C-alpha positions in Angstrom: 41.5 148.6 141.5 41.2 146.4 138.2 39.7 142.9 138.2 39.9 140.5 135.1 37.8 137.8 134.3 37.5 135.6 131.5 34.7 133.8 129.5 34.2 130.5 127.6 32.2 130.6 124.3 30.9 127.2 122.9 30.4 128.1 119.2 28.3 125.0 118.6 25.8 127.1 120.9 24.0 129.1 118.9 23.6 131.8 121.8 27.1 131.6 122.3 28.0 132.1 119.1 25.9 135.2 118.6 27.3 136.8 121.8 30.9 135.9 120.5 29.9 137.8 117.1 28.4 140.5 118.8 31.9 141.1 120.6 34.1 140.9 117.8 31.9 142.4 115.1 30.6 145.6 116.8 30.8 149.0 115.3 33.8 150.7 116.9 32.5 154.2 116.0 29.5 153.5 118.1 30.7 151.4 120.9 34.1 152.4 122.8 35.3 148.7 123.3 34.3 145.3 124.0 34.9 146.0 127.5 32.5 148.6 127.7 29.8 146.7 125.8 30.1 143.8 128.2 30.0 146.2 131.4 26.8 148.1 130.0 25.1 144.4 129.0 25.7 142.9 132.6 24.7 145.8 134.4 21.2 146.0 132.2 20.9 142.5 132.7 21.0 142.4 136.3 19.5 145.9 136.8 16.1 144.2 134.8 16.2 141.1 136.9 16.3 142.9 140.3 13.3 145.0 138.8 11.2 142.1 137.9 11.7 140.3 141.1 11.1 143.0 143.5 
């Protein structure tokens, strides 16, 4: 099963702009796709949050 979602980036917000640029300027030889990068980042973020709040 495939599920889709979308994100809004406010490019006036420096943190949002940084994330936007990461998703559009990554090294395609090192990272398979933006989707792969987002999945890895989300999993690493929440895994870290779980660890520090246990």
